[in-house]
Every structure is written in structure tokens, then in C-alpha cells.
C-alpha positions in Angstrom: -48.1 -10.1 -5.1 -44.6 -10.9 -6.3 -43.9 -13.3 -3.5 -46.9 -15.6 -4.0 -46.3 -15.4 -7.8 -42.7 -16.5 -7.4 -43.8 -19.4 -5.1 -46.5 -20.6 -7.5 -44.2 -20.2 -10.5 -41.3 -22.0 -8.8 -43.4 -24.9 -7.6 -45.0 -25.1 -11.1 -41.5 -25.3 -12.6 -40.6 -28.1 -10.2 -43.7 -30.0 -11.0 -43.2 -29.5 -14.7 -39.7 -30.9 -14.5 -40.9 -33.9 -12.4 -43.7 -34.7 -14.8 -41.6 -34.2 -17.9 -38.8 -36.5 -16.8 -40.8 -38.8 -14.4 -38.4 -37.8 -11.6 -40.8 -37.8 -8.7 -38.0 -38.8 -6.2 -36.4 -35.4 -6.8 -38.9 -33.8 -4.4 -36.8 -35.1 -1.6 -34.3 -32.3 -2.2 -36.1 -29.8 -4.5 -38.4 -28.6 -1.7 -35.4 -26.7 -0.4 -35.8 -24.3 -3.4 -39.1 -22.9 -2.0 -37.4 -20.4 0.4 -35.3 -19.3 -2.6 -38.6 -18.6 -4.5 -39.7 -16.4 -1.5 -36.3 -14.7 -1.7 -36.7 -13.9 -5.4 -40.2 -12.6 -4.7 -38.8 -10.4 -1.9 -36.1 -9.1 -4.2 -38.7 -8.2 -6.8 -40.8 -6.5 -4.2 -37.7 -4.4 -3.2 -37.0 -3.5 -6.8 -40.6 -2.5 -7.7 -41.8 -1.3 -4.3 -40.7 0.4 -1.2 -38.0 -0.3 1.4 -35.6 -1.5 -1.3 -32.5 -2.0 0.7 -34.2 -4.1 3.4 -36.0 -6.3 0.8 -32.9 -6.8 -1.3 -30.9 -7.9 1.8 -33.6 -10.2 3.1 -34.3 -11.7 -0.3 -30.6 -12.3 -1.0 -30.3 -14.0 2.5 -33.1 -16.4 1.6 -31.7 -17.2 -1.8 -28.2 -18.0 -0.3 -29.7 -20.2 2.5 -32.0 -22.0 0.0 -29.1 -22.6 -2.4 -26.9 -24.1 0.4 -29.7 -26.3 1.6 -30.4 -27.5 -2.0 -26.7 -28.4 -2.4 -26.6 -30.2 0.9 -29.8 -32.2 0.4 -29.0 -33.0 -3.3 -25.6 -34.3 -2.2 -27.0 -36.4 0.7 -29.6 -37.9 -1.7 -26.7 -38.7 -4.0 -28.1 -36.7 -6.9 -25.3 -34.2 -7.0 -21.7 -35.4 -6.6 -19.6 -32.3 -7.3 -19.1 -31.7 -3.6 -17.7 -35.1 -2.6 -18.5 -37.0 0.5 -17.6 -34.2 2.9 -19.5 -31.6 0.9 -22.6 -31.4 3.1 -20.6 -31.0 6.3 -18.5 -28.3 4.7 -21.5 -26.4 3.4 -23.2 -26.6 6.8 -20.0 -25.1 8.4 -20.0 -22.3 5.8 -23.7 -21.7 6.3 -23.1 -21.4 10.1 -20.2 -18.9 9.5 -22.4 -16.9 7.2 -25.2 -16.7 9.8 -22.8 -15.7 12.6 -21.1 -13.0 10.5 -24.5 -11.6 9.4 -25.6 -11.5 13.1 -22.4 -9.8 14.1 -22.6 -7.2 11.4 -26.2 -6.5 12.3 -25.5 -6.2 16.0 -22.6 -3.8 15.3 -24.8 -1.7 13.2 -27.5 -1.7 15.9 -25.0 -0.6 18.6 -23.6 2.2 16.5 -27.1 3.5 15.9 -27.9 3.5 19.7 -24.7 5.3 20.6 -25.4 8.1 18.1 -29.0 8.5 19.3 -28.2 8.3 23.0 
């Protein structure tokens, strides 16, 4: 139940912020935080439940992707200017490298397990 609770709490926080500051346009980039809410719920599930290592890794992966997407969309919508004009492109490149490296690490771990078993 921690994943749905984190999603509802996160969207509630977004709606509270938008209502408090009348910043309804912010939804154009704040939606990218929803996968991060799922990631936080997955991390909590790992901490309080079973399969801790898998849940922590999966949750952290979702939080990283959500953060990068938030930074990209906030910069494109000109609400965040710390990255400069090339920031979204650089973040997309780093996100691609992150995904490739994670895939290579997982495939290497999978091959090592098959060799030992076979």
C-alpha cells in the first residue's frame, strides 16, 4: 500500500502547491514527478517488506529517471534556468548513458549467473 499512498500524497502535494500559488501552468512539467512518487513507494516497500535489494534498486532507478525528466521539462518550459540552453540535451545524453550502463551491468550479472549454473 505504500506505492498508492506515495502517488496520492505526491499528487496532493502538487495540487496544494498549484492551488496555494495559483500556478496551474506548472502541471506542464510537474507530472514528471509521478514516476518518482512510484519510486519512493517502491523504496518504502523494500524497506518495510520483502525483496529489499530489488525494490531499492528499482525505486532508485525510477527516482533518478523522474528527476532527470523533471529537470528537462522544467528547463524546456523555461521555469528552471540553472541548466542553460543546452541543459535538456545534456541531461538526455546522461540519461541515455545511465540506461545503457545499467543494461550492461545487468547483462553481465545475468551471464555470470548462467555460466556458474551451467
